[in-house]
N, CA, C, O and the ligand as a Tripos MOL2 file, in Angstrom:
@<TRIPOS>MOLECULE
protein
  281   279    71     0     0
PROTEIN
NO_CHARGES

@<TRIPOS>ATOM
      1 N          75.5780   91.8890  143.3990 N.3       1 MET1
      2 CA         77.0070   92.2040  143.1630 C.3       1 MET1
      3 C          77.2550   92.4810  141.6850 C.2       1 MET1
      4 O          77.7100   91.6200  140.9320 O.2       1 MET1
      5 N          76.9560   93.6430  141.3220 N.am      2 ALA2
      6 CA         77.1250   93.9950  139.9120 C.3       2 ALA2
      7 C          78.5190   94.5390  139.6300 C.2       2 ALA2
      8 O          78.9000   94.7820  138.4860 O.2       2 ALA2
      9 N          79.2630   94.7220  140.7170 N.am      3 LYS3
     10 CA         80.5820   95.3420  140.5480 C.3       3 LYS3
     11 C          81.4870   94.4760  139.6670 C.2       3 LYS3
     12 O          82.1230   94.9480  138.7250 O.2       3 LYS3
     13 N          81.5130   93.1850  140.0200 N.am      4 GLY4
     14 CA         82.3700   92.2760  139.2640 C.3       4 GLY4
     15 C          81.9420   92.2110  137.8120 C.2       4 GLY4
     16 O          82.7800   92.1720  136.9110 O.2       4 GLY4
     17 N          80.6320   92.1990  137.5850 N.am      5 TYR5
     18 CA         80.1340   92.0930  136.2110 C.3       5 TYR5
     19 C          80.5220   93.3290  135.4150 C.2       5 TYR5
     20 O          80.9580   93.2420  134.2680 O.2       5 TYR5
     21 N          80.3520   94.4880  136.0560 N.am      6 ASP6
     22 CA         80.6610   95.7350  135.3440 C.3       6 ASP6
     23 C          82.1390   95.7960  134.9650 C.2       6 ASP6
     24 O          82.5160   96.2090  133.8680 O.2       6 ASP6
     25 N          82.9570   95.3640  135.9270 N.am      7 ALA7
     26 CA         84.3890   95.4090  135.6550 C.3       7 ALA7
     27 C          84.7170   94.5130  134.4670 C.2       7 ALA7
     28 O          85.5080   94.8650  133.5920 O.2       7 ALA7
     29 N          84.0890   93.3550  134.4660 N.am      8 GLY8
     30 CA         84.3550   92.4310  133.3690 C.3       8 GLY8
     31 C          83.8590   93.0090  132.0540 C.2       8 GLY8
     32 O          84.5310   92.9080  131.0270 O.2       8 GLY8
     33 N          82.6850   93.6110  132.0940 N.am      9 SER9
     34 CA         82.1300   94.1910  130.8790 C.3       9 SER9
     35 C          83.0160   95.3160  130.3690 C.2       9 SER9
     36 O          83.2570   95.4500  129.1690 O.2       9 SER9
     37 N          83.4900   96.1170  131.3050 N.am     10 GLU10
     38 CA         84.3610   97.2270  130.9030 C.3      10 GLU10
     39 C          85.6260   96.6830  130.2490 C.2      10 GLU10
     40 O          86.1130   97.2020  129.2450 O.2      10 GLU10
     41 N          86.1270   95.6370  130.8490 N.am     11 ARG11
     42 CA         87.3570   95.0460  130.3150 C.3      11 ARG11
     43 C          87.1090   94.5150  128.9140 C.2      11 ARG11
     44 O          87.9430   94.6400  128.0170 O.2      11 ARG11
     45 N          85.9360   93.9170  128.7560 N.am     12 PHE12
     46 CA         85.6110   93.3270  127.4560 C.3      12 PHE12
     47 C          85.5660   94.4290  126.3920 C.2      12 PHE12
     48 O          86.0970   94.2780  125.2910 O.2      12 PHE12
     49 N          84.9190   95.5380  126.7530 N.am     13 HIS13
     50 CA         84.8120   96.6280  125.7810 C.3      13 HIS13
     51 C          86.1860   97.2360  125.4900 C.2      13 HIS13
     52 O          86.4910   97.6410  124.3680 O.2      13 HIS13
     53 N          86.9880   97.2820  126.5320 N.am     14 GLU14
     54 CA         88.3230   97.8460  126.3440 C.3      14 GLU14
     55 C          89.1250   96.9620  125.3810 C.2      14 GLU14
     56 O          89.8770   97.4310  124.5260 O.2      14 GLU14
     57 N          88.9210   95.6800  125.5690 N.am     15 ARG15
     58 CA         89.6440   94.7350  124.7210 C.3      15 ARG15
     59 C          89.1570   94.8650  123.2770 C.2      15 ARG15
     60 O          89.9450   94.8260  122.3320 O.2      15 ARG15
     61 N          87.8450   95.0190  123.1320 N.am     16 GLU16
     62 CA         87.2800   95.1460  121.7890 C.3      16 GLU16
     63 C          87.8490   96.3860  121.1130 C.2      16 GLU16
     64 O          88.2040   96.3650  119.9350 O.2      16 GLU16
     65 N          87.9290   97.4670  121.8870 N.am     17 LYS17
     66 CA         88.4480   98.7230  121.3530 C.3      17 LYS17
     67 C          89.9050   98.5430  120.9180 C.2      17 LYS17
     68 O          90.3320   99.0220  119.8670 O.2      17 LYS17
     69 N          90.6350   97.8420  121.7580 N.am     18 ARG18
     70 CA         92.0580   97.6500  121.4500 C.3      18 ARG18
     71 C          92.2190   96.8150  120.1820 C.2      18 ARG18
     72 O          93.0870   97.0710  119.3470 O.2      18 ARG18
     73 N          91.3520   95.8050  120.0670 N.am     19 GLU19
     74 CA         91.4460   94.9430  118.8790 C.3      19 GLU19
     75 C          91.1260   95.7370  117.6230 C.2      19 GLU19
     76 O          91.7570   95.5560  116.5820 O.2      19 GLU19
     77 N          90.1250   96.6290  117.7350 N.am     20 LYS20
     78 CA         89.7540   97.4550  116.5840 C.3      20 LYS20
     79 C          90.9230   98.3510  116.1930 C.2      20 LYS20
     80 O          91.2440   98.5020  115.0140 O.2      20 LYS20
     81 N          91.5480   98.9360  117.2000 N.am     21 GLU21
     82 CA         92.6840   99.8300  116.9140 C.3      21 GLU21
     83 C          93.8300   99.0360  116.3040 C.2      21 GLU21
     84 O          94.5380   99.5090  115.4160 O.2      21 GLU21
     85 N          93.9890   97.8250  116.8040 N.am     22 TYR22
     86 CA         95.0810   96.9920  116.2950 C.3      22 TYR22
     87 C          94.8220   96.6400  114.8320 C.2      22 TYR22
     88 O          95.7280   96.6800  114.0000 O.2      22 TYR22
     89 N          93.5590   96.2920  114.5330 N.am     23 LYS23
     90 CA         93.2270   95.9340  113.1620 C.3      23 LYS23
     91 C          93.3570   97.1450  112.2480 C.2      23 LYS23
     92 O          93.6870   97.0240  111.0680 O.2      23 LYS23
     93 N          93.0870   98.3240  112.8250 N.am     24 LYS24
     94 CA         93.1950   99.5530  112.0230 C.3      24 LYS24
     95 C          94.6500   99.7720  111.6210 C.2      24 LYS24
     96 O          94.9380  100.3070  110.5510 O.2      24 LYS24
     97 N          95.5460   99.3560  112.4830 N.am     25 GLN25
     98 CA         96.9680   99.5990  112.2140 C.3      25 GLN25
     99 C          97.4940   98.6640  111.1320 C.2      25 GLN25
    100 O          98.4180   99.0050  110.3930 O.2      25 GLN25
    101 N          96.8930   97.4820  111.0520 N.am     26 LEU26
    102 CA         97.4300   96.4960  110.1120 C.3      26 LEU26
    103 C          97.4300   96.9830  108.6660 C.2      26 LEU26
    104 O          98.4700   96.9210  108.0110 O.2      26 LEU26
    105 N          96.2810   97.4740  108.1370 N.am     27 PRO27
    106 CA         96.3090   97.9260  106.7410 C.3      27 PRO27
    107 C          97.3120   99.0510  106.5120 C.2      27 PRO27
    108 O          97.8680   99.1980  105.4240 O.2      27 PRO27
    109 N          97.5310   99.8410  107.5640 N.am     28 GLY28
    110 CA         98.5030  100.9180  107.4380 C.3      28 GLY28
    111 C          99.8780  100.3700  107.1510 C.2      28 GLY28
    112 O         100.6430  100.9380  106.3730 O.2      28 GLY28
    113 N         100.1830   99.2490  107.7940 N.am     29 GLU29
    114 CA        101.4930   98.6510  107.5560 C.3      29 GLU29
    115 C         101.5730   98.1100  106.1330 C.2      29 GLU29
    116 O         102.6240   98.1390  105.4930 O.2      29 GLU29
    117 N         100.4120   97.6080  105.6500 N.am     30 ASP30
    118 CA        100.4070   97.0630  104.2930 C.3      30 ASP30
    119 C         100.5540   98.1640  103.2500 C.2      30 ASP30
    120 O         100.9710   97.9170  102.1190 O.2      30 ASP30
    121 N         100.2010   99.3930  103.6550 N.am     31 ASP31
    122 CA        100.2800  100.4910  102.6940 C.3      31 ASP31
    123 C         101.7250  100.8670  102.3870 C.2      31 ASP31
    124 O         102.0000  101.6090  101.4440 O.2      31 ASP31
    125 N         102.6300  100.3520  103.1850 N.am     32 GLU32
    126 CA        104.0380  100.6650  102.9330 C.3      32 GLU32
    127 C         104.4180  100.2130  101.5310 C.2      32 GLU32
    128 O         104.1640   99.0680  101.1560 O.2      32 GLU32
    129 N         105.0070  101.0780  100.7810 N.am     33 PRO33
    130 CA        105.3660  100.6930   99.4100 C.3      33 PRO33
    131 C         106.3810   99.5680   99.3970 C.2      33 PRO33
    132 O         107.4240   99.6330  100.0470 O.2      33 PRO33
    133 N         106.0470   98.5400   98.6420 N.am     34 LEU34
    134 CA        106.9760   97.4190   98.5570 C.3      34 LEU34
    135 C         108.1090   97.7910   97.6130 C.2      34 LEU34
    136 O         107.9150   98.5240   96.6430 O.2      34 LEU34
    137 N         109.2790   97.2800   97.9110 N.am     35 PRO35
    138 CA        110.3890   97.5370   96.9930 C.3      35 PRO35
    139 C         110.0940   96.9140   95.6390 C.2      35 PRO35
    140 O         109.5560   95.8090   95.5700 O.2      35 PRO35
    141 N         110.4310   97.5900   94.5890 N.am     36 PRO36
    142 CA        110.1240   97.0480   93.2580 C.3      36 PRO36
    143 C         110.8230   95.7160   93.0480 C.2      36 PRO36
    144 O         111.9970   95.5630   93.3850 O.2      36 PRO36
    145 N         110.0940   94.7470   92.4870 N.am     37 PRO37
    146 CA        110.7020   93.4370   92.2630 C.3      37 PRO37
    147 C         111.8720   93.5400   91.2920 C.2      37 PRO37
    148 O         111.8210   94.2300   90.2740 O.2      37 PRO37
    149 N         112.9070   92.8320   91.6540 N.am     38 VAL38
    150 CA        114.0960   92.8920   90.8070 C.3      38 VAL38
    151 C         113.8970   91.9670   89.6170 C.2      38 VAL38
    152 O         113.9840   90.7450   89.7360 O.2      38 VAL38
    153 N         113.6300   92.5710   88.4750 N.am     39 THR39
    154 CA        113.4490   91.7650   87.2690 C.3      39 THR39
    155 C         114.5430   92.1260   86.2760 C.2      39 THR39
    156 O         114.7410   93.2990   85.9610 O.2      39 THR39
    157 N         115.2340   91.1420   85.7980 N.am     40 PRO40
    158 CA        116.2890   91.4280   84.8310 C.3      40 PRO40
    159 C         115.7070   92.0090   83.5540 C.2      40 PRO40
    160 O         114.7660   91.4720   82.9690 O.2      40 PRO40
    161 N         116.2800   93.0910   83.1550 N.am     41 ILE41
    162 CA        115.7890   93.7290   81.9310 C.3      41 ILE41
    163 C         116.2670   92.9200   80.7250 C.2      41 ILE41
    164 O         117.4620   92.7100   80.5140 O.2      41 ILE41
    165 N         115.2830   92.4770   79.9470 N.am     42 GLU42
    166 CA        115.6410   91.6640   78.7840 C.3      42 GLU42
    167 C         116.2340   92.5620   77.7040 C.2      42 GLU42
    168 O         115.5620   93.4200   77.1310 O.2      42 GLU42
    169 N         117.4810   92.3360   77.4570 N.am     43 SER43
    170 CA        118.1110   93.1230   76.4010 C.3      43 SER43
    171 C         117.7460   92.5170   75.0440 C.2      43 SER43
    172 O         117.7080   91.2980   74.8750 O.2      43 SER43
    173 N         117.4860   93.3770   74.1150 N.am     44 GLU44
    174 CA        117.0880   92.8800   72.7950 C.3      44 GLU44
    175 C         118.3180   92.4360   72.0210 C.2      44 GLU44
    176 O         118.7720   93.0680   71.0660 O.2      44 GLU44
    177 N         118.8240   91.3100   72.4980 N.am     45 GLU45
    178 CA        119.9980   90.7800   71.8110 C.3      45 GLU45
    179 C         119.5570   89.9860   70.5990 C.2      45 GLU45
    180 O         118.5040   89.3480   70.6150 O.2      45 GLU45
    181 N         120.3380   90.0220   69.5790 N.am     46 LYS46
    182 CA        120.0150   89.2270   68.3930 C.3      46 LYS46
    183 C         120.2100   87.7550   68.7220 C.2      46 LYS46
    184 O         121.2050   87.3850   69.3460 O.2      46 LYS46
    185 N         119.2730   86.9140   68.3100 N.am     47 PRO47
    186 CA        119.4420   85.4840   68.5720 C.3      47 PRO47
    187 C         120.6240   84.9330   67.7950 C.2      47 PRO47
    188 O         121.0840   85.4950   66.8010 O.2      47 PRO47
    189 N         121.0850   83.8050   68.3050 N.am     48 ASN48
    190 CA        122.2060   83.1610   67.6320 C.3      48 ASN48
    191 C         121.8060   82.8080   66.2040 C.2      48 ASN48
    192 O         120.6940   82.3390   65.9610 O.2      48 ASN48
    193 N         122.7000   83.0310   65.2790 N.am     49 ARG49
    194 CA        122.3670   82.8240   63.8730 C.3      49 ARG49
    195 C         122.0060   81.3710   63.5830 C.2      49 ARG49
    196 O         121.2640   81.0910   62.6410 O.2      49 ARG49
    197 N         122.5220   80.4540   64.3820 N.am     50 ASN50
    198 CA        122.2330   79.0290   64.1420 C.3      50 ASN50
    199 C         121.0730   78.5410   65.0130 C.2      50 ASN50
    200 O         120.7120   77.3660   64.9590 O.2      50 ASN50
    201 N         120.4890   79.4350   65.8140 N.am     51 ASP51
    202 CA        119.3560   79.0460   66.6470 C.3      51 ASP51
    203 C         118.0790   79.1060   65.8160 C.2      51 ASP51
    204 O         118.0160   79.8440   64.8330 O.2      51 ASP51
    205 N         117.0750   78.3480   66.1970 N.am     52 PRO52
    206 CA        115.7960   78.4520   65.4820 C.3      52 PRO52
    207 C         115.2470   79.8560   65.5780 C.2      52 PRO52
    208 O         115.3290   80.4930   66.6290 O.2      52 PRO52
    209 N         114.6960   80.3330   64.5020 N.am     53 CYS53
    210 CA        114.2300   81.7180   64.4520 C.3      53 CYS53
    211 C         113.1280   81.9580   65.4770 C.2      53 CYS53
    212 O         112.2210   81.1370   65.6130 O.2      53 CYS53
    213 N         113.1960   83.0580   66.1880 N.am     54 PRO54
    214 CA        112.1680   83.3570   67.2020 C.3      54 PRO54
    215 C         110.7960   83.6120   66.5920 C.2      54 PRO54
    216 O         109.8080   83.6450   67.3250 O.2      54 PRO54
    217 N         110.6990   83.7900   65.3040 N.am     55 CYS55
    218 CA        109.3970   84.0590   64.6930 C.3      55 CYS55
    219 C         108.5650   82.7850   64.6220 C.2      55 CYS55
    220 O         107.3610   82.8430   64.3750 O.2      55 CYS55
    221 N         109.2020   81.6320   64.8370 N.am     56 GLY56
    222 CA        108.4540   80.3850   64.8990 C.3      56 GLY56
    223 C         108.3690   79.6830   63.5570 C.2      56 GLY56
    224 O         107.5560   78.7750   63.3870 O.2      56 GLY56
    225 N         109.1800   80.0800   62.6180 N.am     57 SER57
    226 CA        109.1180   79.4470   61.2990 C.3      57 SER57
    227 C         109.7600   78.0650   61.3290 C.2      57 SER57
    228 O         109.5180   77.2410   60.4470 O.2      57 SER57
    229 N         110.5760   77.8170   62.3470 N.am     58 GLY58
    230 CA        111.2340   76.5180   62.4400 C.3      58 GLY58
    231 C         112.5490   76.5150   61.6980 C.2      58 GLY58
    232 O         113.3210   75.5610   61.7890 O.2      58 GLY58
    233 N         112.8050   77.5810   60.9650 N.am     59 ARG59
    234 CA        114.0760   77.6600   60.2550 C.3      59 ARG59
    235 C         115.1080   78.3220   61.1400 C.2      59 ARG59
    236 O         114.7850   78.9560   62.1440 O.2      59 ARG59
    237 N         116.3520   78.1590   60.7440 N.am     60 LYS60
    238 CA        117.4180   78.8100   61.4960 C.3      60 LYS60
    239 C         117.3000   80.3180   61.3090 C.2      60 LYS60
    240 O         116.8640   80.8090   60.2680 O.2      60 LYS60
    241 N         117.6980   81.0220   62.3400 N.am     61 TYR61
    242 CA        117.5760   82.4850   62.3080 C.3      61 TYR61
    243 C         118.2920   83.0680   61.1010 C.2      61 TYR61
    244 O         117.8030   83.9890   60.4480 O.2      61 TYR61
    245 N         119.4770   82.5000   60.8180 N.am     62 LYS62
    246 CA        120.2830   83.0540   59.7200 C.3      62 LYS62
    247 C         119.6220   82.7550   58.3670 C.2      62 LYS62
    248 O         119.9400   83.3920   57.3630 O.2      62 LYS62
    249 N         118.7030   81.7830   58.3480 N.am     63 GLN63
    250 CA        118.0280   81.4430   57.0870 C.3      63 GLN63
    251 C         116.6320   82.0490   57.0380 C.2      63 GLN63
    252 O         115.8990   81.8530   56.0680 O.2      63 GLN63
    253 N         116.2620   82.7950   58.0990 N.am     64 CYS64
    254 CA        114.9130   83.3700   58.1390 C.3      64 CYS64
    255 C         115.0180   84.8780   58.3640 C.2      64 CYS64
    256 O         115.4910   85.6140   57.4980 O.2      64 CYS64
    257 N         114.5800   85.3170   59.5150 N.am     65 CYS65
    258 CA        114.5610   86.7640   59.7720 C.3      65 CYS65
    259 C         115.9680   87.3180   59.9070 C.2      65 CYS65
    260 O         116.1790   88.5180   59.7340 O.2      65 CYS65
    261 N         116.9340   86.4600   60.2150 N.am     66 GLY66
    262 CA        118.3160   86.9350   60.3580 C.3      66 GLY66
    263 C         119.0620   86.9370   59.0370 C.2      66 GLY66
    264 O         120.2490   87.2560   58.9710 O.2      66 GLY66
    265 N         118.3470   86.5790   58.0020 N.am     67 LYS67
    266 CA        118.9680   86.5300   56.6880 C.3      67 LYS67
    267 C         119.3570   87.9380   56.2650 C.2      67 LYS67
    268 O         118.5400   88.8580   56.3160 O.2      67 LYS67
    269 N         120.5980   88.1000   55.8500 N.am     68 PRO68
    270 CA        121.0110   89.4360   55.4150 C.3      68 PRO68
    271 C         120.2220   89.8790   54.1990 C.2      68 PRO68
    272 O         120.0320   89.1260   53.2440 O.2      68 PRO68
    273 N         119.7780   91.0980   54.2590 N.am     69 GLY69
    274 CA        119.0310   91.6190   53.1160 C.3      69 GLY69
    275 C         117.5320   91.6450   53.3800 C.2      69 GLY69
    276 O         116.8040   92.2360   52.5820 O.2      69 GLY69
    277 N         117.0290   91.0410   54.4480 N.am     70 THR70
    278 CA        115.5950   91.0540   54.7110 C.3      70 THR70
    279 C         115.2490   92.0770   55.7760 C.2      70 THR70
    280 O         114.0790   92.2290   56.1290 O.2      70 THR70
    281 ZN        111.9210   84.2710   61.1860 Zn       71 ZN71
@<TRIPOS>BOND
     1     1     2 1
     2     2     3 1
     3     3     4 2
     4     3     5 am
     5     5     6 1
     6     6     7 1
     7     7     8 2
     8     7     9 am
     9     9    10 1
    10    10    11 1
    11    11    12 2
    12    11    13 am
    13    13    14 1
    14    14    15 1
    15    15    16 2
    16    15    17 am
    17    17    18 1
    18    18    19 1
    19    19    20 2
    20    19    21 am
    21    21    22 1
    22    22    23 1
    23    23    24 2
    24    23    25 am
    25    25    26 1
    26    26    27 1
    27    27    28 2
    28    27    29 am
    29    29    30 1
    30    30    31 1
    31    31    32 2
    32    31    33 am
    33    33    34 1
    34    34    35 1
    35    35    36 2
    36    35    37 am
    37    37    38 1
    38    38    39 1
    39    39    40 2
    40    39    41 am
    41    41    42 1
    42    42    43 1
    43    43    44 2
    44    43    45 am
    45    45    46 1
    46    46    47 1
    47    47    48 2
    48    47    49 am
    49    49    50 1
    50    50    51 1
    51    51    52 2
    52    51    53 am
    53    53    54 1
    54    54    55 1
    55    55    56 2
    56    55    57 am
    57    57    58 1
    58    58    59 1
    59    59    60 2
    60    59    61 am
    61    61    62 1
    62    62    63 1
    63    63    64 2
    64    63    65 am
    65    65    66 1
    66    66    67 1
    67    67    68 2
    68    67    69 am
    69    69    70 1
    70    70    71 1
    71    71    72 2
    72    71    73 am
    73    73    74 1
    74    74    75 1
    75    75    76 2
    76    75    77 am
    77    77    78 1
    78    78    79 1
    79    79    80 2
    80    79    81 am
    81    81    82 1
    82    82    83 1
    83    83    84 2
    84    83    85 am
    85    85    86 1
    86    86    87 1
    87    87    88 2
    88    87    89 am
    89    89    90 1
    90    90    91 1
    91    91    92 2
    92    91    93 am
    93    93    94 1
    94    94    95 1
    95    95    96 2
    96    95    97 am
    97    97    98 1
    98    98    99 1
    99    99   100 2
   100    99   101 am
   101   101   102 1
   102   102   103 1
   103   103   104 2
   104   103   105 am
   105   105   106 1
   106   106   107 1
   107   107   108 2
   108   107   109 am
   109   109   110 1
   110   110   111 1
   111   111   112 2
   112   111   113 am
   113   113   114 1
   114   114   115 1
   115   115   116 2
   116   115   117 am
   117   117   118 1
   118   118   119 1
   119   119   120 2
   120   119   121 am
   121   121   122 1
   122   122   123 1
   123   123   124 2
   124   123   125 am
   125   125   126 1
   126   126   127 1
   127   127   128 2
   128   127   129 am
   129   129   130 1
   130   130   131 1
   131   131   132 2
   132   131   133 am
   133   133   134 1
   134   134   135 1
   135   135   136 2
   136   135   137 am
   137   137   138 1
   138   138   139 1
   139   139   140 2
   140   139   141 am
   141   141   142 1
   142   142   143 1
   143   143   144 2
   144   143   145 am
   145   145   146 1
   146   146   147 1
   147   147   148 2
   148   147   149 am
   149   149   150 1
   150   150   151 1
   151   151   152 2
   152   151   153 am
   153   153   154 1
   154   154   155 1
   155   155   156 2
   156   155   157 am
   157   157   158 1
   158   158   159 1
   159   159   160 2
   160   159   161 am
   161   161   162 1
   162   162   163 1
   163   163   164 2
   164   163   165 am
   165   165   166 1
   166   166   167 1
   167   167   168 2
   168   167   169 am
   169   169   170 1
   170   170   171 1
   171   171   172 2
   172   171   173 am
   173   173   174 1
   174   174   175 1
   175   175   176 2
   176   175   177 am
   177   177   178 1
   178   178   179 1
   179   179   180 2
   180   179   181 am
   181   181   182 1
   182   182   183 1
   183   183   184 2
   184   183   185 am
   185   185   186 1
   186   186   187 1
   187   187   188 2
   188   187   189 am
   189   189   190 1
   190   190   191 1
   191   191   192 2
   192   191   193 am
   193   193   194 1
   194   194   195 1
   195   195   196 2
   196   195   197 am
   197   197   198 1
   198   198   199 1
   199   199   200 2
   200   199   201 am
   201   201   202 1
   202   202   203 1
   203   203   204 2
   204   203   205 am
   205   205   206 1
   206   206   207 1
   207   207   208 2
   208   207   209 am
   209   209   210 1
   210   210   211 1
   211   211   212 2
   212   211   213 am
   213   213   214 1
   214   214   215 1
   215   215   216 2
   216   215   217 am
   217   217   218 1
   218   218   219 1
   219   219   220 2
   220   219   221 am
   221   221   222 1
   222   222   223 1
   223   223   224 2
   224   223   225 am
   225   225   226 1
   226   226   227 1
   227   227   228 2
   228   227   229 am
   229   229   230 1
   230   230   231 1
   231   231   232 2
   232   231   233 am
   233   233   234 1
   234   234   235 1
   235   235   236 2
   236   235   237 am
   237   237   238 1
   238   238   239 1
   239   239   240 2
   240   239   241 am
   241   241   242 1
   242   242   243 1
   243   243   244 2
   244   243   245 am
   245   245   246 1
   246   246   247 1
   247   247   248 2
   248   247   249 am
   249   249   250 1
   250   250   251 1
   251   251   252 2
   252   251   253 am
   253   253   254 1
   254   254   255 1
   255   255   256 2
   256   255   257 am
   257   257   258 1
   258   258   259 1
   259   259   260 2
   260   259   261 am
   261   261   262 1
   262   262   263 1
   263   263   264 2
   264   263   265 am
   265   265   266 1
   266   266   267 1
   267   267   268 2
   268   267   269 am
   269   269   270 1
   270   270   271 1
   271   271   272 2
   272   271   273 am
   273   273   274 1
   274   274   275 1
   275   275   276 2
   276   275   277 am
   277   277   278 1
   278   278   279 1
   279   279   280 2
@<TRIPOS>SUBSTRUCTURE
     1 MET1         2 RESIDUE 1 A MET
     2 ALA2         6 RESIDUE 1 A ALA
     3 LYS3        10 RESIDUE 1 A LYS
     4 GLY4        14 RESIDUE 1 A GLY
     5 TYR5        18 RESIDUE 1 A TYR
     6 ASP6        22 RESIDUE 1 A ASP
     7 ALA7        26 RESIDUE 1 A ALA
     8 GLY8        30 RESIDUE 1 A GLY
     9 SER9        34 RESIDUE 1 A SER
    10 GLU10       38 RESIDUE 1 A GLU
    11 ARG11       42 RESIDUE 1 A ARG
    12 PHE12       46 RESIDUE 1 A PHE
    13 HIS13       50 RESIDUE 1 A HIS
    14 GLU14       54 RESIDUE 1 A GLU
    15 ARG15       58 RESIDUE 1 A ARG
    16 GLU16       62 RESIDUE 1 A GLU
    17 LYS17       66 RESIDUE 1 A LYS
    18 ARG18       70 RESIDUE 1 A ARG
    19 GLU19       74 RESIDUE 1 A GLU
    20 LYS20       78 RESIDUE 1 A LYS
    21 GLU21       82 RESIDUE 1 A GLU
    22 TYR22       86 RESIDUE 1 A TYR
    23 LYS23       90 RESIDUE 1 A LYS
    24 LYS24       94 RESIDUE 1 A LYS
    25 GLN25       98 RESIDUE 1 A GLN
    26 LEU26      102 RESIDUE 1 A LEU
    27 PRO27      106 RESIDUE 1 A PRO
    28 GLY28      110 RESIDUE 1 A GLY
    29 GLU29      114 RESIDUE 1 A GLU
    30 ASP30      118 RESIDUE 1 A ASP
    31 ASP31      122 RESIDUE 1 A ASP
    32 GLU32      126 RESIDUE 1 A GLU
    33 PRO33      130 RESIDUE 1 A PRO
    34 LEU34      134 RESIDUE 1 A LEU
    35 PRO35      138 RESIDUE 1 A PRO
    36 PRO36      142 RESIDUE 1 A PRO
    37 PRO37      146 RESIDUE 1 A PRO
    38 VAL38      150 RESIDUE 1 A VAL
    39 THR39      154 RESIDUE 1 A THR
    40 PRO40      158 RESIDUE 1 A PRO
    41 ILE41      162 RESIDUE 1 A ILE
    42 GLU42      166 RESIDUE 1 A GLU
    43 SER43      170 RESIDUE 1 A SER
    44 GLU44      174 RESIDUE 1 A GLU
    45 GLU45      178 RESIDUE 1 A GLU
    46 LYS46      182 RESIDUE 1 A LYS
    47 PRO47      186 RESIDUE 1 A PRO
    48 ASN48      190 RESIDUE 1 A ASN
    49 ARG49      194 RESIDUE 1 A ARG
    50 ASN50      198 RESIDUE 1 A ASN
    51 ASP51      202 RESIDUE 1 A ASP
    52 PRO52      206 RESIDUE 1 A PRO
    53 CYS53      210 RESIDUE 1 A CYS
    54 PRO54      214 RESIDUE 1 A PRO
    55 CYS55      218 RESIDUE 1 A CYS
    56 GLY56      222 RESIDUE 1 A GLY
    57 SER57      226 RESIDUE 1 A SER
    58 GLY58      230 RESIDUE 1 A GLY
    59 ARG59      234 RESIDUE 1 A ARG
    60 LYS60      238 RESIDUE 1 A LYS
    61 TYR61      242 RESIDUE 1 A TYR
    62 LYS62      246 RESIDUE 1 A LYS
    63 GLN63      250 RESIDUE 1 A GLN
    64 CYS64      254 RESIDUE 1 A CYS
    65 CYS65      258 RESIDUE 1 A CYS
    66 GLY66      262 RESIDUE 1 A GLY
    67 LYS67      266 RESIDUE 1 A LYS
    68 PRO68      270 RESIDUE 1 A PRO
    69 GLY69      274 RESIDUE 1 A GLY
    70 THR70      278 RESIDUE 1 A THR
    71 ZN71       281 GROUP 0 **** ****
């Protein structure tokens, strides 16, 4: 009785084929361009004059790089 075996084997191969096709589809879905991440654009605002200078000197901005004339 090879009929039952053949049917099962055919089914197995069909399933394998389907799984391959299914896996083939997955990367295609990943290829969809993702929406660009929303990142706030850092505006180059001047730091507060009384804040520590961003240059890392430890001095106040107004006494360092924010000093008028420099
Ligand atoms: Zn500075």
